[in-house]
Steps between C-alpha positions, in 0.01 A plus 500: 500500500647792315426867597390721222717808487380665169274779596276649225423830681652846439757646724458839652796632292339387172172668598693826587685488175195448289317794689811726422490411130134560475525830674768616251284392209195681650706821536621488147148449361364789715787731387430421134131572549584834660739582213223421247254723676750780485553440132126512432476840687787634289324390188190693606706816545656458153170414342342813639795717395486363149134578483557863630789537259286399203210717611732810548683444171157495308409822681825665382448383138145628499609838638778517236244413224268765621765766525673388173823407666675492832741764628839421668502501879443303811184432713424277797212414724318233696211294412153564660351210679257328268325179570669205320312222658675230315840613626398562860796722571514866624731695264510839653878479512547423132656790330565589134764712329507610135808616320466639148819586313610551139546179304835391347307302229309783338459878555128490480467257788546510874612217715233433780611309805231405764611353830272347764660457845379366837624394834480128583594447861828671535596478127435750229374337174423642159407415142511720198410522142624724218350608166540765234225766446481798259681817614268792583746773405 
């Protein structure tokens, strides 16, 4: 009679190795999930900043139209807290700055730069837009 030596069971080393491999895989999946959530949050900040930039630029254009032009100078301020339910973000720390300077393109125009800035964690972020409006002078 011959003894059977081929065992079909897993050894303790094989089980430990598979647990280690699965653990590394799980850590990588969780890290990528956290990074994705962070990216989504950053997109929300930029989306709100873009919305505020567009809103403020339209306000500046309307004022320039009413006053028949815009004068050179600088202005800055903060946004009042208004309810944007679709964005679900408090933006009391969003700030704007407006810089109006003579244009190099045409003497009758002023270059208007509007910048929106905010603090995201420890980082300072900003976006800006520029346009030309009629000179008030």
